[in-house]
N, C-alpha and C positions, 0 to 999 in steps of 0.2 A: 088599725083597722081589724076585720075579722079575719080570724085565722083562714077560713076558707076560701075569702076574698085574694087574701096573699097567695095563697097557692094557684088559683086560677090565674092569676097576674104573672105569675112566675113561669107558670105553663105557656102562657100566649107568647112571652118574651122568647121563649125556646123554641116555638113552632116558627116565629118569624126568622132566629139565626139559621134554622136547619132549613128554610126556604130559601134564604139569601144564597147558604154556602151550596145547597145542590144548584141553584142556577150558574154560580159561577164557576161551578164544577163542569158545567154542562158547555157553558162559554169556552173554559179552557180546552175541554176535549174536543168541542166543532172547531178551535182555532188550530190544534194540532192535526185534524182533519185536512182541512180546506183552507188554506191563508188567505186571507183578504187581501188583494195586490190593487193597486193603483192603474189607471187607464194610461198605458205607453203611449210616448211620443217618437214615431219612427221618424227619419230622416235619411236621404241617401247621398253619397259623392261618389261619381257625379249626379246631380239632380236629374239630368238627361243624358241618352246614350245614342249617338249614332255611330252606326258599322256598316263596312262594306260585307257581302255574302263570303261566310267562311271565316269573318273574323270573329275574335272573342273578347270580351273585355268584362273585368273584373268590377262590382259595386259594392263599397264598402257600405251597411245598415246600421247607425247607431240608434242607441234610445229605445234597442229590443229587449222584451220582457219575457222571457221562455225561449221556446223553440219557433222560429221561422218558417213559415208557409209562402210559396210563390207560384205563380201562374201567368201565363200570358195570354190575352184576350183572342189574338189572332195568331196562327202558328208561322207567324213569322221569324220569332227567335226561339232557340232552345233554353230553357232556364234549368239552374241546377243550384240548390242551396247549400251552403256551407255554414252550420251553425257555429263553428269554432272559430271564424273570423269577428263578428257574424256578415255574412254579404252571400253574395250572388254571383255567379258566372253565368253571361247570356253569349249564347254561340247564334249569329246571325245565319239563318238559311234560307231564306227568299226575300225580295225587294217589297218594301210595304213599311206601314207604320204600326205601332200597336202598342198597348199599355200592359205593363206588368204590376199586377195586384199583389202586394206583399202584407201579410198580416203577422200576427205574434199571438203569444198565447194570452198575453195582458189586453188583448182586444185591440191593439194598434192597428191600425192599415195606413198604406201609403200605395199610392198609383204612379208607378215610373214610365215618363213617356219613351218608345222606342223607335229609332228610325232605322231603317236598313236602306242604305244607298248605293249606287255604283261606284267602284272604285274609283278615285281620283286620277290613278295611274297604278303600273304594275311596275314590281321593282325584278328584274331578271335574276335567276340564280347565280349567273356567272356573266362576265365580258371581256372580250377579248382585247388587249392593247398594245399596240405596237408604238415605241418610241426610238427616239434617236439620241445620242447624245456620247460624248466624249471628254468625260462622262456625263451622265444625266444625273443633275443634282438632286437632293432630297426635297427641296421647295419644288423644283419643275414637276419631278416625279408625284407630290402630293397634288399639285394642280392639274396635272394632266388625269389622275385617278378620278378625282370630284368631277371634270368636264366628260370625261368618257361616260361615267355613270350617270350624268346628267344626260347626255347624248342618247343613252339607250333606253330611258325613262321617258324623254320629250313626246315620242311619236303616241305615246300612250295616254296623255294629260288630257284631263277635262280641262276646258276652258277657264283660267283664274287660278291653275294651279301652280303653287311655287315648290322646288325642290331644294332641299336642304341636307348635306351630308353631314353627320354630326361625330364621327369618329373613322379613324382609320387603324386596323391593327394586322400587324405591328406597324410602329412608327416607319414613315418612308426613309429611308436610306438612299445613299447616291447607287447608281448602279452601272456598273461597267458595260464597255459595247459587247456584245455577243451574250450577256446574261440573262436571265429571265428569273423572276421570282412571282407569288401570287400573295394578296394582301385583302383581308375583310375591309369592306367600308359599312358603316350605318347609315342609312338613307330614312329620312321623313319626306313625306309628301303632304304640302298643307293642301286642304281642299278648296276647291272655286265653288262656286254656288251650286248645288246640286248634286254634291257628291262627297263621299267620306274619305276620311285622310287614310293613309295607307304608311306603315313603317315595318323596315326590317333590314335585314344584312343581304349585301351580293358581294361574290367572291372575284376579283380583277385577278387576271392571268398576264403578266407583262412581261414583253421582251423587249429588249433594247439591242435592235438591227444595227448589225456592225457595218456601218455606211461611213464612208471618209467624207469630210468636208469637201464641199464645193460651193465656189463662188457664184454669185447670179451673174449671167452673161448680159441681160437687160432688164430695162426698168421700164413697167407700162404705169406712168403717172396720169392718174385720175382725180382731177380737182376741176373738173369742168362739166357739166355746172357744179361751182362750187355749191351757191344754195339750190335746194331740192323743193321746185315749187310746182313739180307734176309728177305723177306715178309712171315709173318705167325704167329702162335700163339708162344706167350712170355710165358703164365701161364694160368693154368686152376684150379680153387678151387671149390670144392661142399660146401654149404653153409645149413645146416641143422635145422629145426625149435628149436631144443634141444640144438644146440650149436652157438650162435652168434660167428661171425669169423671177424679176420681184414684182411685185404689185403695193402698188403705196396709193392710197383712196383717202381723199381729206373731202369729209361734206358736210353742210348742215339745214336742218328740216326747215319749212318753211309751212304755215298754214294749217297744215292738218297732222294727225299722227300718220305713220307708217310704218310698215314691217321692211325694213332693211337688211339685206340677204347678198351674202357672196358665196356664189353657187359654182361646184364644178361639174362639169360633164364630160364625158369621154365617149369613142366609138361604141357604138350600140353593141356590138360581136364579140368585143373583147372583156377580159379583167382587166384594168389598169390601175396600177399602184402607184403613189404618188408620196413623196416626202414633202413635210410642210414644216417648217422653222418661220414663226410668226409672233408679232404681236398686234393687239387690239386695245382700243379703249373708248369709252363713252356706252352708251350717249348720256352727253352732260352739256350743260349749258355751257360750261366755261370750255369754249373751244380751245385756248390756249393751254387749258392743262391737258386736256386727254392727247394733244398734240407731243407736249412733253413727255406723260407717262408711255405712250408709243415708242417714242427714241429710248428711254430707260430700259424698257424692258427688251426690245430687238437686241441692244447692245450689250445685253445680260446672256441672251438666247445663243445668238448667232456665232460668236467664237468657237464655242464647244457644239454647235449644231444641234442643240437642245430640239426636237419638234416630234412630231407625230408621223405614222405613215399609215396610209388611209388606203382603201381599196375601193375605188368607184365600179360599180356593177354596171353593166350594159344595161342604158336605158333608164338606169336610176341615178339622177344627179344628186352630188354631196352636198350638205348644206355646212359649209366651213364657217357661216357665221349667219345669225338670224336673232335681231334684236326688233324690239318695238321704239321708234324713235317719235318725242313729242317737239312740239313746234318750238324751236330756238335751240335744239340739242344737237352738239356736234359730236361727230361718229369719225374714229381715223382707224386706218392700220396698215401693217407692213408685212407683207408675206411673201416668204420666199418658196418657190415651187421646183421641184426636181421630178421628173417624171420617170421612173425605175423599171417598170414594164408597160407595154403598151402604148397608150397616147393617140395622138395629141392630147392636151386637156385644154378647155376651155374655159376660164375663168370670168363670170359674169358677176357684175357689181348692181343691182338693182333695187330700187326704192318703190314699193307697190302697196296696194292697200292691207289693212292688216288681216282682211280675212282671205288675202287673195293668196292662188297656189303657186308658189316660185316657177315649177316647172313651164305653166302658161306663158311665162315673159323670156324665155330663154329665148328665141328667136325673134322678139319683138325689136322695132327699131329703137337706137339709142335715141334719147332725149337731144335737144339743141343746145349747141352749145351757149355760154353765157357770154363770149366775145372776148374773154381774157386770155383764150389759147392756153390754159393750162392743163395743157393734157400731152399725149404722145407717148411712143415706146422708144428708148433712148441706149446706146450703146454703152456699156459698162465696163468693157472690158477693157483694162489699160488706162481708167480715168480715175481720178481721185488719189492717185498714191504717189507720194512725195518724200522723197530724202533731203533734209534740210542739215546742214552743218553748222555748227555755232562751236566758236574757241572765245572761251573767257576771255576778257581785257581787248576782246575784237569787236566788231561790228554785231550788235544786236540780230538775230535771226527770227524772221516770222513767216507764216505762210497764211494765205485768206483766201476764204472759200464762200461759196455761194454769190458771186457777182456776176453779172449780166455779161462780163468780157466772157468769160470762162463757164461754158455750161455744157454738159453732155450732148451728143451727135445725136439727132432725130435721125432713126433709122429709115423713115419715109421722106424723101427729099423734097415730095409735092405737098408735104404736112407743113403747117405754120405753127404748131404748137412746138411751146419751149418748156423747160424746167428751171426760171430764172429763182434763184435760190437752193438749187441741187437737193431740193425736197425729197426723200426717199433714198438718197445717196450716201452709201457708207465713205466715210473721208479715212484713210489710213495714211498716217503721217510719221516718218522717224525722224526725230531730232538726233542727230550725233554729235554729241558733246564732248569736247577736250579740255581737260585743265593743265597747260603747260606749264602751270607755276610750281614753287617747293612747297607752298601752305595749301592747307584743305579751304577750297571753296564751295558757296550756295549758287546755284541758279535756281531761278524761279519760273515756273509753266505758267502762263497766263492767258486769259483771253480778253478782246476789246473789241466790244459792238459798234460796228461802224454804221448799221443799218437801223437801228432804232430798238425798238423792246424785244430783249430775247433771252431764251432761258436753254441751257446747254446741259448734256450728259456726255461724258468722260469715260474711257477706259484706259488708262495709263499702266503700263507694263503689268498689265492682268487685273489693276486694282480699278473700279467703280468710283468714279469723282462728280458729285451732282453740285453745278454752279445755280445760284438763286437767279430771280428775274432782276437784268441790268438793261440799263437805256443809254447812260453817259457814254461818250467814247473815251473810256479811261481804263485802265489795265486791272484785271480782278483777278486773284490767284486762283490757278486751279491746284497747283502742287509744288512744294518746295523740295530741290533735291541737292545732296553734299557731297562732293566729289572729292577725292583725297589729293595728294599731290601727284602729278604726271599722270593723272587718270583719266580713263574715256568710260564712255557710257553713251548708252543708247535710251531714249526716252520713246516707246512706241506707243501713239495715240491713234484711239478708234473712236472715231465720234460720228452724229448724223443730224442733219437739221431739223430743227422740231417744227412739225404742221402747226402753225399759227404765232411762229415767232418772224422777225424780221432781219434779214442780211444784206451786206455781206457782214462776215466776222472774223476777225483777225486772232489768231494763236501762235505764240511763240515763246522763247527763252531770254532770259536777261538777268543780269548780277545785279540790277535793281528790284528791290522789293516791292510788289503791287499792294494795291489795295486787296486788305485779308478778307473780307466779305462784302455781298452783297449788299446794298443800304436795304432798308426798310421799304415796302411797296409803295408807301405814301409819302416818304420822304423827297425831299427838294431836289434830288438826284434819282429817286428812285423811278419805278417802270412807271409809275401812274402816281405823278405827283399831286398833292392836296395843299390847299391854302393853309398854314401854320402845321404841317406834317412834321412828323421826326427830323431832328439835325441832319444835314446831311452826312455822308460816310465818313469815317475817320480817317485819318490822314495814313501814308503807308508807313509800316512798321518791319522790323525784321521777326518773321514767325521762327519756330522752331525747325532745323531742317527734318526732314524727313528721306525715306528711301523709297 
C-alpha cells in the first residue's frame, strides 16, 4: 500500500474510535443524570373501601416506584399518603361514593373505589350491668357481659346487622355478692345491606347486687297454643312484689317467620326494678334439644341465684327476649321474676310479624287455645319437695314425678288448664341413705323412664349430671356413691322436667347396679330405634364408686 494511503486509513480508524468513545461517554453521563425506569403496576389492599363517617382505613399500596400521590375525586374522604409503608390513610368525612386516584413516579396509576355509608350501629362508651349471684361465676359473668353489650347496641342496628363480641379484658372471674368490677369488651358489628361495619371497645361497669335467694311462689305455664299459627299474644302474666313467679313457655312456629318476644311492662308512674333468673333456648327445629338446654342451664343458674337486675322505666317496656323464629322452630324459656321495687310487672309472651312493634301488642287479646289446656298459673309453695329414706339391705326407695295423679294446683278454680308432666317445676328430692352394716357399701342413684322418650339433667349434691336420651323402662345410672361402715349420707337431688320429653319418670337409690349409660339413639332400645341399628345397651356392670 502507498504510505499516504496507510496513513489516511489509520486516521479514519482513530476517528471512528473517538466517535464511539464520545457516544458511550454521553450515554453513561445521561444514565447518571436520569435513570430509565419501567412502567410500575400499582395494587391496593383492600381493593375497595367502605367506611362510616369519622372512621379511618389504612390501604397498603404495592408495586410503587418512587413517591406516591393520591387525591379523591369528590370531598367524600380525606386522603393522607405515607411513603414509608407505602400506603394511604383514608378518613371518611361525608356520606357518598368517590374514586381515590393514586399515582407514582414510575407512571403507575390506580383508581380505588371508596364508599361512605351510615354506620351499622353505635358502640357505647360505657354500659352499666347489675347482676345477682352467690357468687356469680366467671362463665355467667362472661355471658351477661356479652348480652348487656348486645342489648345496648341493638336499638341502633341497621337491618341485617350482627353483633360479635371478640374479647373481654381482663378475663372475667367469679364475683362475690356486693362487689363491683369494670371490664373492657371488644365488639365488631357486621353490616347489613347499605351500612358500614363498626368496631371498637366499650367498658362494662358490673355490680353484683346483694340479694338473698328466693323461691318462686307460682308458675305461669304457657304451652297453649303450642303451635303458633297466627300472630298475637301467647300468654300474659302479672307478677306482684309479694309473689315471686316463674314463667315457663314452650312453643313451635308454623307457617311463616315471626318475631318472638317476651316483654316486661310496669306502672307508667314509677321506676320498677326486677330480678330475673332464667334460661332460654332456640329457635331450633330440634324441639327436644331446646327443652333440654333450658333445663340444664336453669339448673346451673337457679341454686346460686345467678341473674340480672333490670329497671323498667315508666311507659317503656323492657324486651327480655327478642328472636326471629322460622317455620318449624321450637323456642323455650324458663324465667324467674322477683319485683324489688315498684310493680306489679306484666309479662307478655308474643309472636308478631317480623317488622311489627311489640308495644302495639301489649294489650292485644290472647290467641285462642289449641284445646289441650296446657296452660295456667299454679301454686309452687310446698310442692315437689320430698325426703325419701333408704336403708341399705332394706326395701329400695324411689320417687316418681310428672304423673297425672299428682300435679300442681291451678290457682284459678274456674280454669281447666293443667300441667301434666310438671313442666317448669323444680323437683327437690333428698335421699337419706343409711348403711347399718360393718362394711363399705355402694348405692346407685338411677332414673327409669315410665312415659317414653326422655332426657334429664340433675344437680346432685351440687354437681351437675346429664343423662342421655332414654326410652325403655329400665334403670339408668345417674351417679354411684360409697358409704363407709355405719355411715349415713344425704343425696340432695335437684331436677326439672324437659320441654319435649315425656313423663312420668322414676328416680331412686338401689344397691343393684343399673345400666351405666344411655344406649345409642338409633339402637333397638334407644330413643328413636332404626332397623339394623346398633346393638342394645350393655348389661348392668359395677361402676367405680364416687362421692
